[in-house]
Backbone as ProteinMPNN parsed JSONL, in Angstrom:
{"seq_chain_A": "MLLVAAGLVLATTSGTRADDDDHDFAKSALEQGRVLPLADIIAKVSRQVPGKVIEVELEDEDGSLVYDLILSPQGRLQEIEVNAATGKILKIEDDD", "coords_chain_A": {"N_chain_A": [[29.282, 0.767, 76.673], [31.952, -0.204, 78.453], [33.026, -2.818, 79.037], [34.965, -4.566, 78.355], [37.983, -4.441, 77.417], [40.449, -3.386, 74.479], [42.525, -7.187, 74.667], [42.956, -7.142, 77.496], [41.767, -9.731, 79.782], [38.295, -11.072, 81.088], [37.165, -12.717, 83.907], [36.103, -15.171, 85.926], [35.801, -16.227, 88.933], [34.139, -18.464, 89.157], [34.02, -21.538, 87.698], [35.181, -23.716, 84.566], [34.406, -20.825, 82.844], [32.464, -20.112, 79.577], [33.525, -17.822, 77.068], [31.894, -16.265, 75.904], [29.928, -16.595, 78.909], [31.17, -15.719, 81.187], [31.794, -12.772, 80.089], [29.021, -12.532, 80.196], [28.302, -12.082, 82.725], [29.402, -10.333, 83.59], [28.589, -8.317, 82.832], [25.238, -8.278, 83.654], [26.166, -8.237, 86.876], [27.012, -5.591, 86.621], [24.321, -4.502, 85.378], [23.067, -4.623, 87.286], [24.068, -2.838, 89.382], [25.563, -4.837, 90.342], [28.241, -4.258, 90.611], [31.258, -1.9, 89.406], [32.255, -0.163, 86.225], [34.29, -0.469, 84.252], [35.973, 0.739, 83.343], [36.084, 2.732, 85.051], [37.091, 1.369, 87.476], [39.809, 1.503, 86.534], [40.42, 3.516, 86.131], [40.355, 4.834, 88.882], [42.443, 3.003, 90.355], [44.341, 4.016, 88.441], [45.035, 5.712, 89.04], [46.241, 5.619, 91.356], [48.219, 3.562, 91.699], [50.837, 3.433, 89.843], [51.161, 2.013, 86.465], [51.054, 0.133, 83.62], [47.574, -2.316, 82.826], [47.146, -5.414, 81.918], [45.81, -7.342, 82.707], [42.817, -8.552, 83.141], [40.244, -10.038, 85.774], [36.606, -10.985, 86.933], [36.213, -11.251, 90.287], [33.928, -13.528, 92.261], [34.263, -13.567, 95.711], [34.059, -15.504, 98.54], [30.994, -14.228, 97.875], [31.203, -11.755, 97.75], [32.171, -9.173, 94.948], [34.965, -9.134, 93.431], [37.216, -7.051, 91.727], [40.055, -8.166, 90.183], [43.066, -7.206, 89.154], [45.608, -7.359, 86.642], [49.449, -5.446, 86.544], [51.855, -3.677, 85.245], [53.852, -2.176, 85.868], [57.112, -0.611, 85.614], [58.198, -2.84, 83.875], [57.76, -4.959, 86.041], [55.236, -7.707, 87.277], [52.054, -6.246, 88.841], [49.988, -7.327, 91.371], [46.507, -5.976, 91.465], [44.233, -5.801, 94.165], [40.802, -5.498, 94.116], [37.321, -3.65, 95.577], [34.721, -4.35, 93.761], [32.822, -2.717, 94.337], [32.758, -0.189, 95.231], [35.14, 0.471, 93.681], [37.233, 0.523, 95.637], [40.928, -0.453, 96.482], [41.342, -3.03, 97.815], [44.011, -5.057, 98.288], [47.581, -5.059, 97.395], [50.002, -6.666, 95.315], [53.154, -7.909, 94.811], [53.588, -9.206, 91.677], [54.653, -13.494, 91.396]], "CA_chain_A": [[30.257, 0.936, 77.98], [32.866, -1.001, 77.871], [33.578, -4.4, 80.075], [36.648, -5.569, 78.235], [38.987, -3.096, 76.458], [41.881, -4.837, 73.989], [44.658, -6.91, 75.552], [42.012, -7.441, 78.479], [40.885, -10.864, 80.34], [37.506, -10.982, 82.289], [36.653, -14.67, 84.213], [35.213, -15.682, 86.999], [36.364, -18.42, 90.0], [33.286, -20.123, 89.242], [34.467, -22.984, 87.373], [35.68, -23.024, 83.181], [32.68, -20.297, 82.073], [32.849, -19.725, 78.286], [34.125, -16.242, 76.855], [30.373, -15.461, 76.109], [29.221, -16.18, 80.08], [32.222, -14.246, 81.14], [30.836, -11.623, 79.621], [27.167, -12.298, 80.611], [27.894, -12.076, 84.18], [29.949, -9.013, 83.911], [27.199, -7.43, 82.008], [24.218, -7.899, 84.629], [26.528, -7.346, 87.235], [26.664, -3.786, 85.688], [23.614, -3.399, 84.801], [21.746, -5.343, 88.678], [25.06, -2.659, 89.822], [26.61, -4.757, 91.836], [29.883, -3.532, 90.312], [31.553, -0.741, 88.956], [32.321, 0.069, 84.52], [35.831, -1.561, 84.314], [36.654, 1.821, 82.975], [35.582, 3.724, 86.069], [37.613, 0.999, 88.306], [41.119, 1.56, 85.951], [40.795, 4.664, 86.228], [41.181, 4.853, 89.683], [43.624, 2.641, 90.343], [45.803, 4.199, 88.378], [45.385, 7.175, 90.484], [47.347, 4.551, 93.617], [49.236, 2.866, 90.784], [51.985, 3.531, 88.049], [51.451, 1.067, 84.969], [49.394, -0.792, 82.424], [47.178, -2.651, 82.96], [47.613, -6.528, 81.045], [44.513, -8.334, 83.027], [41.645, -8.226, 84.771], [39.305, -10.643, 86.212], [35.522, -10.448, 88.114], [36.069, -12.117, 90.599], [33.321, -13.563, 93.205], [34.648, -14.021, 96.989], [32.493, -15.374, 98.839], [29.655, -12.951, 97.807], [31.436, -10.06, 97.438], [32.377, -9.211, 93.416], [36.478, -8.694, 93.19], [38.409, -7.785, 90.277], [42.074, -8.545, 90.459], [44.076, -6.833, 87.807], [47.455, -7.448, 86.669], [49.945, -4.66, 85.884], [52.817, -4.133, 84.604], [54.483, -1.054, 86.204], [58.129, -0.388, 85.332], [58.758, -4.394, 84.384], [57.622, -5.864, 86.94], [54.247, -7.068, 87.581], [51.676, -6.443, 90.092], [48.371, -8.208, 91.147], [45.943, -5.149, 92.032], [42.3, -6.562, 94.868], [39.618, -4.33, 94.016], [36.164, -4.071, 95.137], [34.464, -4.227, 92.239], [31.124, -2.26, 93.482], [33.45, 1.028, 94.724], [36.639, 0.676, 93.967], [38.347, 0.696, 97.192], [41.573, -1.347, 96.416], [42.2, -4.31, 98.848], [44.815, -5.102, 98.199], [48.515, -4.23, 96.328], [50.693, -7.516, 95.398], [54.039, -8.601, 93.308], [52.743, -11.009, 91.211], [56.133, -13.722, 90.269]], "C_chain_A": [[31.367, -0.543, 78.639], [33.505, -1.834, 79.831], [34.511, -4.644, 79.8], [36.934, -4.323, 77.166], [39.989, -4.414, 75.798], [43.059, -4.933, 75.208], [43.313, -6.868, 76.961], [40.722, -8.972, 78.557], [40.232, -10.607, 81.274], [37.235, -12.974, 82.154], [36.429, -14.125, 85.42], [35.788, -16.406, 87.537], [35.219, -18.941, 89.587], [33.64, -21.102, 88.727], [34.907, -22.924, 85.307], [34.446, -22.612, 83.043], [32.929, -20.697, 80.457], [33.338, -17.964, 78.114], [32.315, -15.281, 77.273], [29.454, -15.035, 77.221], [30.42, -15.819, 80.723], [31.555, -12.832, 81.158], [29.128, -11.427, 79.78], [27.424, -12.364, 81.784], [28.8, -11.383, 85.031], [28.857, -8.226, 83.496], [25.695, -7.418, 83.399], [24.46, -7.799, 85.631], [26.16, -6.202, 86.939], [25.607, -3.703, 86.039], [22.401, -3.487, 86.517], [22.639, -4.337, 89.553], [25.172, -2.897, 91.086], [28.077, -4.35, 91.57], [30.231, -2.152, 89.012], [31.648, -0.8, 87.143], [33.52, 0.186, 85.387], [36.595, -0.6, 84.092], [36.775, 2.876, 84.665], [36.234, 3.293, 87.495], [39.265, 0.983, 88.105], [41.367, 2.962, 86.501], [40.739, 5.166, 87.77], [41.993, 4.137, 90.692], [44.507, 2.819, 89.664], [45.622, 5.781, 88.659], [46.349, 6.968, 91.417], [48.623, 4.746, 92.828], [49.306, 2.457, 89.861], [51.156, 1.781, 87.158], [50.524, 0.517, 84.546], [48.895, -2.028, 82.501], [46.99, -4.103, 81.596], [46.581, -7.346, 81.314], [44.067, -8.146, 83.795], [40.909, -9.487, 84.564], [38.611, -10.672, 87.197], [36.169, -11.212, 88.624], [34.666, -12.985, 91.959], [33.503, -14.065, 94.47], [33.962, -14.404, 97.871], [30.997, -14.467, 99.126], [30.087, -11.84, 97.453], [32.163, -9.908, 96.075], [33.282, -8.568, 93.535], [36.977, -7.914, 91.889], [39.576, -7.531, 90.656], [42.248, -7.813, 88.691], [45.549, -6.518, 87.615], [47.798, -6.47, 85.756], [51.321, -4.642, 85.845], [53.472, -2.166, 84.091], [56.57, -1.179, 86.137], [58.314, -1.696, 85.698], [58.6, -5.535, 85.663], [56.22, -6.146, 86.733], [53.158, -7.224, 88.805], [50.24, -6.613, 90.177], [47.402, -6.736, 92.375], [44.706, -5.89, 92.941], [42.165, -5.28, 94.414], [38.19, -4.185, 94.265], [35.355, -3.078, 94.505], [33.2, -2.895, 92.585], [31.71, -0.636, 94.376], [34.519, 1.286, 94.419], [38.162, 0.651, 94.439], [39.332, -0.485, 96.408], [41.642, -1.984, 98.05], [43.257, -5.08, 99.038], [46.129, -4.835, 97.065], [49.598, -6.042, 96.612], [51.777, -7.244, 93.975], [53.756, -9.512, 93.226], [54.658, -11.532, 90.745], [55.309, -14.621, 89.618]], "O_chain_A": [[31.115, -1.627, 79.166], [33.987, -1.559, 80.93], [35.291, -5.012, 80.679], [36.251, -3.606, 76.435], [40.238, -5.567, 76.149], [43.764, -4.234, 75.935], [42.867, -5.732, 76.797], [39.665, -9.249, 77.991], [40.719, -10.09, 82.279], [37.161, -13.864, 81.307], [36.528, -12.971, 85.837], [36.383, -17.314, 86.957], [35.244, -20.17, 89.647], [33.59, -21.985, 89.583], [34.841, -21.781, 84.856], [33.468, -23.36, 83.052], [33.648, -21.669, 80.228], [33.425, -17.139, 79.024], [31.833, -14.468, 78.062], [28.657, -14.096, 77.223], [30.312, -14.755, 80.114], [31.011, -12.122, 82.004], [28.35, -10.501, 79.548], [26.453, -12.931, 82.285], [29.066, -11.457, 86.23], [28.383, -7.4, 84.275], [25.369, -6.347, 83.91], [23.516, -7.3, 86.245], [24.99, -5.824, 87.003], [25.412, -2.951, 86.994], [21.423, -2.797, 86.803], [22.36, -4.549, 90.734], [25.089, -2.294, 92.156], [28.907, -4.174, 92.461], [29.553, -1.713, 88.082], [30.927, -1.703, 86.718], [33.76, 0.621, 86.513], [37.776, -0.67, 84.432], [37.715, 3.588, 85.02], [36.215, 4.036, 88.476], [40.021, 0.629, 89.009], [42.324, 3.371, 87.158], [41.281, 6.271, 87.802], [42.206, 4.64, 91.795], [45.541, 2.168, 89.814], [46.294, 6.754, 88.315], [47.053, 7.739, 92.069], [49.587, 5.497, 92.975], [48.669, 1.691, 89.138], [50.79, 0.723, 87.67], [49.374, 0.401, 84.971], [49.673, -2.952, 82.263], [46.726, -3.773, 80.44], [46.236, -8.126, 80.426], [44.392, -7.727, 84.906], [40.864, -10.025, 83.458], [39.114, -10.518, 88.31], [36.826, -11.997, 87.941], [35.08, -12.431, 92.977], [32.925, -15.142, 94.615], [33.045, -13.639, 98.171], [30.295, -14.2, 100.101], [29.415, -10.983, 96.878], [33.033, -10.777, 96.039], [33.07, -7.376, 93.754], [37.042, -8.661, 90.913], [39.958, -6.666, 91.443], [41.71, -7.957, 87.593], [46.344, -5.761, 88.173], [47.226, -6.257, 84.687], [51.972, -5.539, 86.38], [53.546, -1.432, 83.105], [57.096, -2.052, 86.828], [58.505, -2.109, 86.842], [59.197, -6.56, 85.992], [55.604, -5.265, 86.134], [53.281, -8.121, 89.638], [49.418, -6.206, 89.356], [47.57, -6.574, 93.584], [44.118, -6.72, 92.247], [42.94, -4.328, 94.315], [37.516, -4.536, 93.296], [35.224, -1.854, 94.532], [32.691, -2.222, 91.689], [30.916, 0.265, 94.102], [35.03, 2.335, 94.811], [39.332, 0.703, 94.06], [38.76, -1.372, 95.775], [41.935, -1.429, 99.11], [43.342, -5.784, 100.044], [45.818, -4.441, 95.941], [49.849, -6.502, 97.726], [51.591, -6.77, 92.854], [53.601, -10.467, 93.986], [55.546, -10.857, 90.225], [55.718, -15.228, 88.628]]}, "name": "protein", "num_of_chains": 1, "seq": "MLLVAAGLVLATTSGTRADDDDHDFAKSALEQGRVLPLADIIAKVSRQVPGKVIEVELEDEDGSLVYDLILSPQGRLQEIEVNAATGKILKIEDDD"}
């Protein structure tokens, strides 16, 4: 299972977790079926939004897990918020 790819950062909003804790959190959520594999999320997003993924965060937002992806399409940054369980894009915004 691919949870973290080269160049990607996986984090949560629950404070300052060590990298191992972030990995354990993501792995646990995947094993519990609370999130789709990161590779599936990236594949779904890339079909709708062009660009290279340069950062990923897995966040718990009021009990719902959300992937925040930072993409670099055509020299600018965009933040894509994705429901981690379904892969549905929730928000796309330019990141300054």
